[in-house]
C-alpha positions as CSV (number, residue, x, y, z in Angstrom):
1,X,-144.1,145.4,6.6
2,X,-140.3,145.5,8.3
3,X,-139.6,149.0,9.8
4,X,-135.6,149.8,10.3
5,X,-134.9,150.9,13.4
6,X,-131.3,152.7,13.6
7,X,-129.8,151.6,16.7
8,X,-126.1,152.7,16.9
9,X,-125.1,156.4,16.2
10,X,-122.4,157.8,14.2
11,X,-120.3,158.7,17.4
12,X,-121.0,155.0,18.7
13,X,-120.1,153.6,15.3
14,X,-116.9,155.5,14.7
15,X,-116.3,154.3,18.7
16,X,-116.1,150.7,17.8
17,X,-114.1,150.9,14.9
18,X,-111.5,153.0,16.2
19,X,-111.6,150.8,19.4
20,X,-111.2,147.5,17.1
21,X,-108.0,149.4,15.0
22,X,-106.6,150.9,18.6
23,X,-106.5,147.9,20.6
24,X,-105.3,146.0,17.5
25,X,-102.4,148.3,17.1
26,X,-101.6,148.3,20.7
27,X,-101.6,144.4,20.9
28,X,-99.5,143.8,17.6
29,X,-97.1,146.4,18.6
30,X,-96.8,145.5,22.3
31,X,-94.0,143.0,22.1
32,X,-91.5,144.8,20.1
33,X,-89.4,147.4,21.2
34,X,-88.7,149.1,17.8
35,X,-92.3,150.1,18.0
36,X,-92.7,151.2,21.7
37,X,-93.6,154.8,20.8
38,X,-96.6,153.2,18.4
39,X,-97.7,151.5,21.6
40,X,-97.6,154.2,23.9
41,X,-99.2,156.5,21.6
42,X,-102.2,153.6,20.8
43,X,-102.5,153.1,24.5
44,X,-103.4,156.9,25.0
45,X,-105.7,156.8,22.1
46,X,-107.5,154.1,23.8
47,X,-107.4,155.9,27.0
48,X,-109.2,158.7,24.8
49,X,-111.5,156.3,23.4
50,X,-112.6,155.1,26.9
51,X,-113.1,158.7,28.3
52,X,-115.2,159.6,25.5
53,X,-117.5,156.2,25.5
54,X,-117.8,156.9,29.5
55,X,-119.4,160.4,28.9
56,X,-121.3,159.5,26.0
57,X,-122.9,156.6,28.0
58,X,-124.5,159.0,30.1
59,X,-125.2,161.8,27.7
60,X,-125.3,160.2,24.3
61,X,-128.2,159.4,22.1
62,X,-130.9,156.7,24.0
63,X,-129.3,153.2,22.7
64,X,-125.7,154.5,23.4
65,X,-126.5,155.4,27.3
66,X,-125.6,152.9,30.0
67,X,-128.9,153.1,31.1
68,X,-130.7,151.2,28.1
69,X,-128.7,148.1,28.9
70,X,-128.7,148.5,32.5
71,X,-130.3,144.9,33.5
72,X,-131.2,143.3,36.7
73,X,-129.7,140.4,37.9
74,X,-132.7,138.1,37.4
75,X,-133.3,139.4,33.8
76,X,-129.9,138.5,33.0
77,X,-130.2,134.9,33.9
78,X,-133.4,134.7,32.5
79,X,-131.9,135.9,29.3
80,X,-128.9,133.4,29.6
81,X,-131.7,130.8,30.3
82,X,-133.4,131.9,26.9
83,X,-130.3,131.5,25.2
84,X,-129.9,128.0,26.3
85,X,-133.1,127.0,24.8
86,X,-132.2,128.7,21.7
87,X,-134.9,131.0,22.1
88,X,-134.1,134.4,23.4
89,X,-136.1,137.5,23.5
90,X,-135.5,140.0,21.3
91,X,-134.5,143.2,22.1
92,X,-133.5,146.7,20.9
93,X,-129.9,147.6,21.2
94,X,-127.8,145.4,23.8
95,X,-129.3,142.2,25.3
96,X,-129.2,141.4,29.1
97,X,-126.2,139.3,28.6
98,X,-124.6,141.3,26.0
99,X,-124.2,144.7,28.3
100,X,-122.5,142.5,30.7
101,X,-119.7,141.9,27.9
102,X,-120.1,145.9,27.4
103,X,-119.5,146.7,31.0
104,X,-116.5,144.2,30.9
105,X,-114.8,145.6,27.5
106,X,-115.2,149.0,29.2
107,X,-113.2,148.1,32.2
108,X,-110.9,146.3,30.8
109,X,-110.1,148.9,28.3
110,X,-109.5,151.3,31.3
111,X,-107.5,149.1,33.2
112,X,-105.6,148.4,30.4
113,X,-104.6,152.2,29.6
114,X,-104.4,153.2,33.2
115,X,-102.1,150.6,34.0
116,X,-100.1,151.1,30.7
117,X,-99.7,154.9,31.9
118,X,-98.6,154.0,35.3
119,X,-96.0,151.2,34.0
120,X,-93.2,154.2,33.7
121,X,-93.9,155.0,37.5
122,X,-94.2,151.6,38.5
123,X,-91.4,150.9,41.6
124,X,-93.1,147.7,42.8
125,X,-90.6,145.7,40.9
126,X,-92.9,145.1,37.7
127,X,-96.3,144.2,39.4
128,X,-98.0,147.1,37.3
129,X,-96.3,145.4,34.2
130,X,-97.4,142.1,35.1
131,X,-101.2,143.6,35.8
132,X,-100.9,145.5,32.3
133,X,-100.3,142.2,30.8
134,X,-103.4,140.5,32.4
135,X,-105.8,143.1,31.5
136,X,-104.4,143.4,28.1
């Protein structure tokens, strides 16, 4: 008999889908001056979502907390090896390798939003614009 385990809470699910919609919208509006205002609003929304996720990573429910998917390097390497053999161990929530992807997505999301906010203040000859484009 299979027991159903609910892993992702409502705030995490809403965050995930809003992140998809907001990032896709920002990406699609990034190349047209006509949609610059929408792109900016979506960027600030992304920054708000990332701020929420950081907070939820410390005070949220069990599987939403960063502590539930903070693995040691040996665990990550071991799980990667298991994946290569086609027989990875099962994990409730994020697995060790998946946790790296989550931390990378959060870091890139924050970097994208922060560099976007800093673009109007860029006096360095477009450096921030290049960085924003690279992380986005």
